[in-house]
N, C-alpha and C positions, 0 to 999 in steps of 0.2 A: 597703502589705497591711495598716496597721492601719485603714485605713478601711472594710476589710469586717467589723472586729469591731464589732459591733452593740452599741451603749449607750457606747461607749468615748469618753471625752473627746477633745477634737480638738486639746488643747493638748500632747499626749504625744507624743515620738517613739520611737524602737524603744530608744534608748539609756536616755532617761528613765524609761519605763516599765519597762524589767528593774530599774533601780536599785529604781524606787518598789515593784515586788514583793518584791526581795530585801529591802528593808528592813522590809517587814510580815510577813515570813514567819520561821519557825523551824524545824531540821532536828530530825527526830524518831530514836530509835534504831534502826528501821526503814529509815530511809533517804528517806522521805516529808518533803518540804518543805512545811508546813503555813503556809498563810495567815491571816491576822486580817484579817477583812473589815469590813464595816460593823457586821454584826450580831454578838450575844454568843455565839449557839449554835456549838457545834463538830459537826464530821463534817456539814456540810450543804454546798452551794454557797455558795459566799462572791461577794457584789459587791464589785469595789473600780474605783478610777479612773473615776468617774462612774456608770453605770449597769451596766458588763461584767460578766460573770461572771469570775472570776479565773482557772479554768482555761482559757478560750477565751484570754482576752488572754496567760497564760502560753505557750499553744501555739503563737501567731502570731509571739511574741517570741523564745521560746527555742529552738523548733523550727522555725517557718516553713512555707510553703506551706499556710496556713489557706484551707480551702475552706468556706464558709459553709452548703452544701446537705449537709454531713457532720454528724454530732454529735462533740465531743470526748469519749472516753472515758478513765475512769481504770483502769488494770491493777492497781491497788493495793487499789480500791475505797474508798478514803479520799476523801470528797467533796471536802473543802478542799486537796488536796493537788496543789500546783503544779509537783511534780518533772518536768523532762522527758523524762525515761526512763520514766516512769508513764503518760503521756497518749498516745495514739493517736486517729486519727480513724477513725471506721467510720460505716457505713451505720446507720438509723435501724433497721432488722430487726434487725440485730445487737445492738444497743444493746440492743432489748425482749427478744431471745432470753436476752441474756447476765444481763438483772435477775434480781438474786437475790430469793427470795421465802422470807421466814421460816416455821418451820412451827407458829408460835404467833402469835396476835393481839398487840396492845398491852395488851390486859387478862390476856393468861395463857393464854387458851383455845386447844386444839389445833383447826388448822385443818383442813378437809375437803379432799381430792382432788377435782376436777371429773371426772368420768368421762369426758368427750368430750375435755378438753385435754390432761389429765393434769397440771396445774398447782394448786396451790392456788386454792380459791376466794377470790375479791376481799374477799368481806364474809362474817364471822363469824358462824355461825347462831346462836349462844349470844348474842352481842353484841346481834345484830338483833332476835332474841326480846324480850331485857331493853328494849330501847330503845322496842320498838313497845309493850311491857306499860304502861311508864314514861309513854307518849304517850297510850294510853287512860286510864290514871287521871288525868292531868293535864286530858284531854280532857273526860270526866267531871265532874270538878270544876268546869270551865268551864261546862259545861251546867247544872248543878245549881245554880252562881250566878246564872247569866244567867235561869234559870228562875224561881228564888226573887225575883231584882229587879223581874222582871217580871209576876209574880204569876201564874206557870204552875205553879209546882212543886205537890208533895203537900202542903206544909205550908200553903201559900196558897189549895188550890182546896177542903180542908176548911170545909165551914160554907158555902159558898156556892151560891147557887141553882144548879140543874141538874148539879152536880158529879156525881152519881152514888152519893154515900155515902147510906145510909139515915138519915132523920131531919135531912137537912143543909138541905133546904128546907121551906117550910110548905105544900106540895102534899100532898095526903094518899096513901096508899100505894096506893089502888085507882085513882087517875088518873094512875099514872106509867106 
């Protein structure tokens, strides 16, 4: 059954993987069994035992009957929890339905509800507007630098023949 877990190192048996996961985890007060994976970040899915996701390996070892066609979901919403009573296998549609959406974006702006779906919009309009403004400023600076470098800017054209500014070339105004 462990052969069905994608990314799991082949040298593990069920007993050795169980011991490995328990050695890398600690129990919290709320009942979650939190695993320490390869990364430093907490409350994210952790990889252990090769390149396998810890919650999937824990489901295969502690619960059994792992089906790779289904997702392993956390009932406790702690993504680094491997407690067997907190894990369940569900279909992709149920995983997407249960996904929690925050009312605020990561920058603290209130997110808007989409009229069609009734869910929060993926992109915060305020953050998107600010990002577009920053891009426009950056792009205008790049264009101005390029024009000045290649002699096409307003300061470079003043005084060149044919630039259109009065007195910039030697031809009389009557012939222009």
